[in-house]
N, C-alpha and C positions, 0 to 999 in steps of 0.2 A: 892615819884612819877614818872611816867615813862613820859620824857620827849623825842617829835620828835626833831631834829635838823636840820635844812635847812642846805646843805652841798653844794660846789661844787668837782668837779672832779681834781685829780692830775692826771699827764697822766704819772707818772715814778714809777708805783706801780705793774711792769711786774714781777714775783715773777723768781731768779734763780734757779739752781738747790738745792739750802740749804734752800731757803725761800727770804725775803725779804732783804736786806741788805741797809741801805744807809747810810749817814752823821748824824751824831747826829740832828745838829741845821735842816735838812732837816726833820726827823722824828716828832721833837717837834714843827714844824708848827700848827697852830689850824686846827682840825681838820684830820690830817695825820694820825695817827692811828686807829682811829676812822673809818674813809672811809675805810681801809685796812679788821677791822675786820669785819664791817658788810655786806661788800662785799664775806669774807668767809662765814659767815654766811648765807646769803641769795644765795649763790653758792651750798650748801648741802643741800637747801631747807628747811633752818629754824632750829634753835637749841633747839625748845621746848621739855621737857621733858627730854632732852641728860645731861651725866656728859660730863666736860671737863677737862684734867690736865693743870696746870700754873704755871709758876717761871719762875727764867731764870738765868742769870751768874752773876747778881750784880754789870753789870754796867751801866753808866750813863743814867737816864730818864725810868730805869726798873721798878723802886717803883712807878711812876708817872704813865708809861704804864698798867702796870697791875691792879691799883685802875682800871683804863678807862676801862681795860678788864671786871674786875669782873662788875662792875655795867652797863655794854651793855650786859652783858651775862644775868643777870639778869633780865635787860629789855626784851630780847627778849626771855623768857620765858623758862632758862637751867633750868635744874632741880637739878644739884650741880657740883661744881667747887671744884678739889682738889689740894690745893696748895703746895709750901714746905714753911716749917718754914721762916718766914720773905722776902718770895717772890726767895728764893733761890733755884736752881734745877740742874742739870749737865743734859746736852742732854741724855746723857747715863742713868741716871737715871730717867728721865723721860719717855723715852720708856719702861721701865723696870716698873713705877708706873702703866702706861696707861694701858698695858698687864695685869698686876698680877689684875688691878682694871676693867678690860673688859669697858672700856671708848669708849666714841665715837670719840672723839677726844682731840687734845690738842695744846697749845701756847708754845715755848722756845721764850724767850728774848734774846736773843743773836746774836753776830755779830763773833761768831766763834774767832778764832785766830787773828780780826783784831784790833788794837787798841781803848781801850774807852775814855770816857771824853767828854766834851762838844764840843772840835775840832776831837774827834774821830768818830767810827762809833757806829751803834744804828741796830739791827737787831728782824724778827719774823719769826720763824721757824715755819709751820701749821701740824702736824702731823695728819693723820687717823688712825682708827681703830685696824689696822693690829699694829700701832706701829711705822712707819716710815713714810716717805715724802708723799707727796699728790703726784700721777701720773697726768703727765704732761695735760691731759684732762680735771682736774679738776682747775690746776693751770692757764691754758688757759681762763678759765670759770670764775674762780674769778679776773682775770687782766681785760675782760672783763664787769664784774660789775663794777669796779673800774673805766672806763670811761664814766657810766653813770648812777653814784649813786647821789641822789641828798638830800636823807635824814638817819640817821639811829637814834636809838634807845638808850637811857640812860638811869639809874636810879639816879636822883637827892637826893642822898644823904651823910652823912658824910664818908670820907675815912676807911676802914676796919682795924680793928687792927691784921696784920697778926705776929705778936710777939709768940702768944701765941698757943701749940698745942689743940685742939680740934674743936670742932664744933659750928656754929655760922649761923645765919641768915642773909640774905642781901635781902629783899623784901618777896621774897615766895622760893628765890633760896636757897639750902643751902652749905654754905663754910667747906669743911672740911681742916686745917692746921693740915698737916702730920709732921715728922721726916723721910725728903726723904732720909736720910743719911744712916738710920737704913736698908731702905727697900734694899736701895742698898750693903749694910755690908752683909745681910742675901742673898742677891743673889749669893755673891763672895763667901762665905762660902760653898755653895751649889755647885760649880764649881771646886776650886782650893782645895789643900790640905796643909790648914791653918798649922796644928801641923808640916809637914815637913819644910816649911816656917819660922815656931818659931824655930826649932831647928838652920836652918840656921845662923839665926842673933843670937841665943845665943852662937854658936860657932865662933862667933867674926865677922861673914858677916860684912862689912859695905857700904852705900847708903846713897845717895842725892838726893832727891827728888825735883825739885822747881816747886812748884804750881804759879808761874808768877801770884803771887796777882789775882789769879783768883779761879773762885767755887769752884773746887775741893782743895781749903787747907784743910778744916776742913775733908771732906772724908778721905784723905793720913795721915792728922794726926792720924784719929782714927785706921784705918786699917792698917799702916806702924808700929806708932809707939803703939799706946794703946792694939790694939790686935797683931800683930803679934812680938812686942817685938825690932823695932829696936829703935838703942839708940834717947834719946830725943834729937831735934835739927838737925836729918835727913830729918827732912820737913822744908824748906826756903819757903820763900816769901808765908805763907800758909794764909794771912788774904785778902779775896776779897774785892777790892778796885774800887769806880766807874770808875777810869781811870787806875786800875791793875796799879798804883802805879808808873805811866810814862812807865813802860814797855810795849813791844810788845808782846803780849802773845801768841807766835806762836813757837812753841818747833823745834828747828832746830837749825844748830848749827850758825847761824849771830843772831838770837834774842833771843836765852839763853846763851847769850855769858860769865856770869858767872859762872854759871854750865861748860861749855866748858872749862874754864879756871883750873877750879879748876880740872876736870877730866885729865888736860894734865898738872896739878903739882904735885911735891912729895907727897902732901897730899892728892893727891886722892881716895876717897875710890874704894869701889870694882866693886859699880855699881853705875851709874849716869841715874837717868830718867829725864822725864817734860812734863807737860800736855800744853793744851791751855786755853785758856778763858772759856769755855763752858764744857771742860773736855775730847772731845770726841778724843783727839790725842792726839800721845805719840813720844817720842825720848827715845832710849836707847842710854847707852855710858857705853863700860869698860873701865878700866885706860887706858887713848890716847888713845883709838878706840873706834869708831862709826861706829855703824848696820845701816845701811841704809832699810827704809820702807821696801822695796823692797825683802832684804834678809831678814828683819824679819818677814816678812810672810811668805815665805819659811820657815823657820826653825820654828817658831811656827809649820806649819802645817807638819812638818816630824817630829816634837815630839807629836804628839797629844796624844800619848798613855799613856805620864806620868803624864796626868793629869786627874782627877777621872771623872769628867763629863765628858770624851769623850774617855775615853779607849775602850768603846765596839764598836769604829769605828766613822766615819764621811760621811760624804753623799759625798761633795767633796768640792773645794776651786775655786773661782773668783777673779779675779784681773782689775784693770782698763786697757785699752789699751795703756796707758802709763807706766804706772809700767814694770818693767824690768820681762823679763818671768824665773824671778830665780825658783817660785812656779810650773810653768808649768812642768821644771823638775822632782819636789818632786810628784805632780798629777800621771806623767805617771809612775814613779817607784811605788808608792804604788797603781794604778790602781784603782783610785777615780776621780771622775766628775771635770771638767775643764772648766772654762768660760773665757772669756774676754768680759770685757761690755764697755760703752760709763761712760764717768767723771760722776760721779755725785752715792751717794748711793741710791737710791731708786731702780736703777736697781737691786743691789744686795738684794733686799728685795724680788723680786719677785724671786726671786732663792730660796731664802731663803722660803719664804712661800708655796711653790712648794717643798720643801723637795729634792734641788737640789742641794745645798752646806749648809756647816756649818759653813766653815772660807770665810773672805774675805775682800780685803785690797787697800789702793792706793798707789801711792808715795807721796803723800802730807802729809805722816807721819798719815794717818787711818788707824785701823786696826780693826776689828771684830768680832763676830760670831752671831751666829744663836739663842743666850741667848736671844739678844734684838734686833729692826731694826734699829741702831746705830752703828757708831763707835766706840769705848771705851778704853780710854785711860788710866784708872787702869787696867781693866782687861788685856791688853798685859801686861802690868808692873809685874803685878802677875805673869802671866804665864810664863815670863822670869826668874821670883824669886824662881818658880816652882822647872824648869828645872834644874837649878842653883844647886836648894835644891836634886834632885833628881841625877845628874850625878855629882855633888861635883865638876864639871870644870867652870873655868870664860868664864866672856861673849865673849873674843878673843878665846879662846881656843873652845867653841861650836860653833861658827861664821867662825873659819879657819875649824874645823874639817869638817862642809856642805861643805865648798869650796871644801876641798878634794875629798869628795865624789860625790858631784855635777859639781862641773866648778863654776867657778866664772861670774856672769855679772858685768863688770866695768858699772857703770852707775851715770848718771850726768841729770839734766837738765841746760838750758840755756834758761834766759829769758832777752826778747828784747824789752825795752817800746819805743811804736811807738807813738809819739803826734799826728798823722794822721790816724782815723780809717778808712776812705776812703782808703790810701795806705797798709795800713796793710790788711783790704779783698782782694785787687787788688793784693797783693801779694800771697797769700792764692789760689784766683782763680786759676790765673797764672800758679800757682805751679801745681796744680790740672788736670789743660789741659796738662803740659808737663810729666806726670809723666808717660804714655805710654813708652816715646821716651826716657826713662831712663832704661830702662829695659835691659838688658846686657851691659851696658856700664861699663868703669874703673874709678874710682876716684881713682886717688894713689896706695894705696895698696885694694881698696874697690869695688869688683866688684856687680853691683847690681843686683840682682835674680828675685825682684820684685818689682811694686811700685802701688801701692793703697788707696783711701779712706778705711778709716776704716769705715765697715758697719754691725749694730751690728742687727741683728732680733731675738726679744726676745721670745723664746719656751715659754714662760706662756702666754703675748696677745698678741704674734702677731705682735707687733709693729716693725718698722725699724727705725736707728737713723744710721746716718752719724753725725762721730765725730772724725775730725782729718786725718792728712795722712800720711802714714807710706811706707819708703822704706826700704827693707830689702837685706841685703847683701849675698854674699856666702860663707863668714867666719861664721854666723850668729848673725854678726852685723846688729842693727838698727837704723831709725831716726823716732822721732815722731814729724810733726809738729802741734801744735794746737793754736787758740788764744782764749785770755784770757779776759774777760771783755772789748767787743768791744762796741763801743756808740760816743757819739761827742768829749769826750774827748779825747779819745786814745784807744789803745788796746795791749793788752803783746801779744807775740809772744812768746810761749812756746816752745822751742824744746829739746826733751827728746834720751839722745844719749846712746848707749846701745853699748858694747860690751864681749865678751863672751870669755872666757880664760880657759884652763884646765890644763895646766901645771906648769907654773913661775906664783904668784902673785906678781905684783910692786906695793908695796904703795902708791905710786904716780900718785893717780887716777886723778885729772886734766891734768898731763903729758901726761898720758897713752892714755887718751880721747881727747887729741890734736886733732892728724890728724885726728879723725872721726867730731870732732869739724869745723874745717879748709872745711870740704868734707859737711858738714851742708849749711855752709853759702855758699857755691860754687851753691851744689843744688838748693837751695831754691833763691838765687839771693839774700841774705839779705843785704850784703855789698854795691852793686851798686845798689840796690834801699833806703837804710835806711844812708847809709856812716858809719854804725856802723863793723867797725875792729873784736870785739868782743861782749857777754853777757854783759849785765850790771847787773846783777844778777844770780849768780852760786848756786843750790843747787843740 
């Protein structure tokens, strides 16, 4: 029986670049998920006769929300929903399944790299038929609907058993429960040389993958251990948990601490890697060696011919403006297209759909290609394994040879937590007003060559987006300023430091960038406005 439920709006359901993310306690409020989902259905003109993809990263409240969405989809006339077994599906796999089945849209229940559990975070990503995130014009329409919603439709029925693969009915709607893992494996086998990687592991190559108790644990066990032959136990923290076992599923040097400690120990394997909560981010490590996401994107691009799926050529490459310019030097050498976009994967999707780029990446540990319309953590790790298998070189050797060839961008992100959102916004607004006066000025060893807001004019849809402020220096260095998470509870000022070097490579990145960090605080008036003499977090 279809029930129409009267409801009242929540005013905080505006989507960010990666969907809706809220605290679990907020998302589990009465009618919260229902309001948001109905607002999406209404914004796209209804879902009658459509097919959607559904699943999540297994975090707390996913099981409840998935059942709600299924019942709402049936009540709104949807034709079919394809669901990952037990409700599990990684973000990269969701895009693959959506594109493969030519679905009309999909929901991935994830808060990405944020912690899970009752006191953690919950999220919903809405994907459109292209397999990527919805455009800003649509997300604005969805938000407007959430502010005016008065009712939603839902089917009154028992929960659906999602443990068994196969087809079942919910009212007039078909539900197909699939082995999403196999879909992903098939895709990877068609991109990479699995036989070469098998030989690599057979030769004694050692490897550790930290799934961080998130959704890609089963994926990694099947691909790395069962298929490619990595020794049993190479994949750790492989059981998905609602609270990620207390881990913060963010693959970086801070939160993947156990893996980092292993890689800097005498027992370090040849390569270490990690994914985040929903499987779209990645970290690459060698023995006592870290590869920055910016360098990783550049190295993958420079070695594309070693990968079977790309050996005939690639269209181009794109990066977020905050990411280092390392890949730009590669693009120039390869004479391929090169784009700088605002933070947000949807900007890459436009470039992929128009066949302008094949690869793309962000400094926040996200790398991907046009095989799907999301970043893909395991894809990046397999790419590295394939390069190692073909060259016979270590992670460190590959990276150092890249620096010798192209020079090195010393790179670091400094995060300043500012409790007063109004103060943070004023700091940025005032800095933007001062940018023209900075040009030609010298700060220590750094002379400003140009200072301006970053403005992106999308070559596909013609939209224009301002996303941060950039100060360029004559020696090739840069400082990028961006605000993240602005709101009543404060904001994070992200300051990205980049210093280019072509001769000697100092291993102490923080010390090498310290003079530029000092300049960034001086130019941004960070210390005098916030009282902070150093960043709260370095990544």
